[in-house]
N, C-alpha and C positions, 0 to 999 in steps of 0.2 A: 624795431618795436614789434612788428607783426611776427617775426621769427621767435622772439621771446614769448609772446602770447601763445603761439602754436606749440612751442616746447612745453610751456606750463600746462596747456590743455592736454597734451599727450601724456605728460607725467601724471596728471590728475586722473586721466582715464585708466592708465596702467595701475595706479594705486587703487582705484575703485574696483578694478577687476581682480585684485588679489583675494585669496581665500579668506584671510583674517578680516579684510574690509567687508567682503560680502557677508560674512557671518555677523559682523557688528551691525551692518545696515539692516539685515533681516531681523536680528534680535531687537534692535531699536524700533523698527516698524511694528513688530509684535507688541512690544511694551507700550508703544504710543497708542495702538488700537485699544489695548486693555485699559490704559489710563484714561482715554477719551470716554469709554463706556462708564468707567468708575466715576469720573467727574460729573457726567450727566446724571448718573444715579444719585450721587451725593447732593448735587445741586437741586434736583427735583425733590429729593427727600427733605433737604434742609428748608426749601421754600415751603413745602407742605407743612413742615413742623412749625415754622415761623408764623405762617398764616393761621394755622390751627391754634397757635398760642394766643394770637391777637383775638381771634373769635372767642376763645374760651374766656379771656379776660373781659371782653365787652358783654358777653352773655352773663358772666358772673356779676358784672356791674348792674345789669338789668335786674337780675334776681335779687341782688342786695337791696336795691331801691324798692322793689316790690315787697320785700320782707320787712323793711324798716317802717314803711308806711308813714313817713313824715318827710318834710322838705328840708333841704339844706339852707341854712340862713347865711346870706352873703356876708354878713358882718363877722361872724365867728363860728367855728365848728361846734363850739360848746353851747350854742343857742338853739339846740334842737335840730341841727342839720344832719346830712347823711354821712358825714365823716369822709375820710380819704378812700375813694373807690379804688379797687384793684390792689390794695396793700401799699406798703411804703416803697417797694422796689418796683422797677420797671417804668415804662412810660406812663405819664399821667392820663387818667381817663376824663373825658368830657361827658357831662350829663345835661339833658334837656327834659323838661316836662311840658306836655302839650295839653291845653284845655279843650273843652268841647267845641269851641269855635275855631280851633286850629292855630291858636296863638301859642308860640313856643317861648319858654322862659328858661334861661340858663340855670342849672341846678348845681354847677360846680365852678370853681374859680377859673377865670381866663377862657371860658368856653366861648367860641365864636358864634356868630349868628347861624342858626340852622335854616337852610332853605326850605321853603314851603313844601316842595316836592318830596322831601325826605322826613317830614314830621310825623308820619305814621309808618315808618320803616319797621319791618318785622325781622326777616332773616338777615344775616350779615351781608353787607355790600360795601363797596369802596366808592367814596365821593371825594370831591375836591372842595376844601374849605380854606379860603384865604390863600390859595396857591399851594396848599398842602394836602396830600392824599390822606384821608381819614377813613378808617373802617368803622362802620356804625351798625348797630342792631337795636331793636326796640321791642316793647311789649306793653300790654294794657296794665293800668294801675287805677286805683281809686284813692286819690290824695287830696288833701285840703291844706292850703297855705294857712298856717296859724296866724299870720300877720294881717292878711287882707281877706281871708276866707275863700280865695279862688279855688275852684274844684278842677283837678287835672285828671284826665282819663288815659293818658299815654306817656310813656317814658322812652327816651332814646339815649343810648350810651355809645360813645365813640372813642377811638384811640388813633393817634397818628401812626401811619405805617412807616414813617421815616426810620425808626430804629431797626425794624425788620428789614427794610430795604438796604440800610447801611450794612447790616450783618450779612445779607445776601451778597452785596457788592464786595465786601471784604473777603468772603469765601471764594468768589469767582476770581478776584485779583490774586489771592493766594494760589489758587489752582493754576492761573496763568503764569505765575512766577515759578512755582514748584515744578510744573510740567517740563519746560525747557531744561531746567537744571537737572531734573531727574533723567531726562532723555540723553543729555550730554554725558552724565555719569554712566548711564547704561551703555552708551555707544563706546566710550573710551574703555570702560571695564570689559565689555565684550571684545573690543579690539585687542586689548592686552591679553585676555584669555585666549582669544583666537590665535594670536601670534605665538603664544606659548604652546598651544596644542598643535598648530600647523607647522611649527618650527621643525620638529623631528620628521614630520611628513615631507616638508620641503627639502630638508637635508637628505632624506632617503631618496627623494625624487632626483635631486641633483646628483647624488652619488650614483644612482642608477644610470643617469644620462652619461656621467663621466665614465662609469664602468663600461657602458655600451660603446662609447667612443674609443676608450683605451683598448677594449677587446677587439674592436674592428681594426684598430691600428696594428695590434700585435698579430692578429690573424692575417692581415694584409701582407706583412713582411715575408713570412715563409711562402705564402702563396705567390708573391711576386717573384721570389727566387725560383720556385718550381716552374712558374710560367716562363721565366727568362731562360732557364736551362733547357726546357723542352723546346722553346722557339729556336734557341741556338743550335740544339742538336738536329733539329729538322730543317734548318735553313739550307743545308747542302750536305752532300755525302761526306762522311768522315771516317777516320780510322776507328777500329774497334776500341782502342784505348781511350779515344776521345769520348766515345759513347759511354764507356764504363765510368769515366770521370764525371760525366753529367749525371749518370744514374746514381753514383755515390752521393753527389750533392743533393739530388732530389730525395734520396733516401734519408739523408741527415735532416733536411728541412721537413720531410714528412714526419719523422720521429718527433722533431721539435713541435710541429703542428699538433701531433697526437697528444703530446704531453700538455700542451696549452689547452686543448679542447677538454682533456680529462679534468684539468684543474678548474676550468670554467664550469663544467658540468657539476663537479663536486660542490663548488660554491653556490651554484644555482639550487642544487638539491638542499644544501644546508639552509639557505635563505628561505626556501619554500616549505621545508618540513618543520612543523612546530615542535615535534618531539624527537629527541635523539634516539639512536638505536639502543637496544637493550644493553644496559651496563652490566659488567661482570667484575668480580674481585680479581684484579690483575697484579701479578708480581712484576713491578716495573724493572727490577734488576734483571730478570730473565728476558723480558722484552727488549731491554736495552742491549743485552748480550747478543741477541739475534741480529739487531740492527748493526752492531759493530762488526760481526762476522760478515754480514751482507756487504758492507762497504769496505772490507779489508782489501778486496781485489781492486777496487777503485783507488784506494790509497796507494797500493803497491805500484800501480801504473804511473803514479805521479811521484814515486819515491817518497811518499809521506809515511809518517809513523802514526798509527791510530791505536789507542789504548783505552782501557776503561777500568773502573773500580767500583765496588759496592762497599759502602761504609755504614756503620750503625749497628746497634745491638738488636734491632727488631727488623722484621721483614718489611720491605717497602711496598705495602699493599695499597692499591688505589682502586676505587670503584669508578669504572668508566668503560666505554666501548673499547675493546682491545684494538680493533682495526683503526680507530681514531688515534689512539696513543702510538700505534706503530707508524702511522702516517706522519705524526708529529716528529717522531724520532728520525724518520727518513728525511723530512724537511731540514731538520737541524744538522744532521750529518752530511747531507748533500751540500748545504751551504758551507759548512766548515771545510769539507774537502775541496770544494771549488775555490774558495777564497784563500786557502792556506798556501796555494802555489806549490811549485816543485820543491821537494825536500821539506815541506812543512810538517807540522805536528797537530794532531787532533786528539783531544782528551775528553772522555765521557765518564761522568761520575754520577752515581745514584747513592743517596744517603737517606736515612729514615730516623726519625725520633718518635717519641710516643704519640705525637699529634700531627706531624707533617712528614711528607715525602718530597725530596728535592732531587730534581734532575738538572744537571749542568753539562753543557757542551761548550768546550773552549777550543780555539784555534790560534794559529800563529800568523794569521793574515794581517791585512792593514787595519782591521778593526772598524768600528762604526763611530763616526764623529758624534760628540754629545748632542749637537743640534739636530742630528738625523735620527736619534734613537726614538723619539716620539712619533716618527713618521714611518718607521720600517714596517709597521703592520698594515699600512694603507695598501689597498689593492693597486697593483701596477707601479708601486713606488719602488725604485731601486737605489740603494745607497752606494752603488759602485758601478763603474763603467765596464767591469769585467764581463765579457759576453757569456751567454748561456742561460740566463734566467729571464723570466717575463715579469717578475715582481708579484707573483701570486703565492709563492711558497709560504712566507711568513704570514700572509693574510689568512691562508688556510690554517696554519699553526695557531694563530691568534684566535680564530673561530673555535678551534678544538679546545684550547686552554680555557677560554671563557665559558664554553659549554660544559666543561668538566670541573668548574669551580676552582680553577688554578689561577695563579697570578705570575706575571712576568717580572724579571729583573734583567735589564740589558746593561752590560758593563764592559770592562776591559779585562782580558785574561792576563796571566802572569807573563806570557810570551809577547804581550803587546797587541794581540788580536782581539777578536770579539769573544765575549762571554755571554751565553744565553742560558738563563736559569729559570726554571719553572718550579713552583712550590704548590703542592696539593694537600688537602686534608688527608691524613692517613686513616685508612679503614681498619679497625681491629678485626682479627679473625684469621682463619687458615687460608692458604693460597688456593685458588681455584684450579680446576683441572686444566683450564685453558693456559694459565700462566706457567704451569710446569713446576719442576723442582728448583731449588736454590742452586746458584752457580757454585762451582768448586773454588778453591782458594786461588787458582791462577786467574783471577778476575782481571789482572792488569793486561792480559792478552786477549780478553774477550770472554763471553759467556756462552752457554749452550744456545744453539740457534733456535729462534722462533720466527722463521722467515715468512714474511708476506711482502707483497710488492709495495714500495714506497717511492715517492718522488717529491721534490720540493726545491725551492729556490730562495736564496736570501733576498728579501725585499729591500 
């Protein structure tokens, strides 16, 4: 039992420490403070208004009796009485007239006895009559009872405070009911909004933690190999060939480490920089031709066939940073060559219509399973066990595509491998100096070179 209680307490504490809960609690506390102040102001104002209304009515009753100058007849209002004091609506008013000797006589129906101490009351005050709080006020008059000739010199008018007290109590009860309901609504509303607002922040934080952990793991692997090779080489004297073998392995892991660090730095700069580099009008056909030529030697070493083509009746012009597009091409071609295997085939095609420009890179490798296609752009995610990549290439490519208003299509090529297609809005106009001239007709064997350094891995 104590274990369950402790677990529940820990869970509650963790829940209370989350950002959405903290936001909701602080918002609710602020609203509660404002609501408390408002209820106090409303209650005081309403009480003042209710008490002022009672005082106005009883003073009006005194003035009415002073103005009429005749007494109310207990038998009937039509026999020369004062009529209904205070109007037809509202609580009834009681009236008393006091003679010179201090004797009080009721001048309205159902008026209780007026204590001696209050028979010459002037300003409004509250007294208790027959267990009921009554607000009374009085003033001098000169009246004679037409029935018995009694001369009265003072009049007192009163009203029960029960209706005003009831209205005040109803207001306070309403505030007590509305307050908790309002605060609950505010809390859960703020909690919902806080969760929606904090959700992207929390996802970004978790992704950053995962990114850091994955980066540490990927960096640790080549460093461990380098350390192991160095330790082995220095453990005892060896032949020159053994040292050379160790240095070759260290060099390979160092290059792998350098590529990984470059990719990490690129992603870090991309995440930290709000604005992309200056965009230019780029002929994607020329840029793709340079990438094909750059990877031709890579394909030849693996006995692969690499080819390309430009289709369409208009120039494939895209407004984007040229270096970014070139890096994207490097990512896609590096993946295609790596996963096509010995004797495979890689095809690059660029086409343009009046509104769009399409880049497609197809290979004859194992392809990407449908269930993996939504994940290939995640950082450090690899859809294959083929060595050589860290899972950052397509993450970089996806960042470039999204930043340049492109959209992906991941599918299967005619050869059964992967098909990676990107579509951009086409920019009307003439090609820029950076993009160079249009490729000649022998596009199936590549285009004029526009070489820059590119690296990438299929994720």
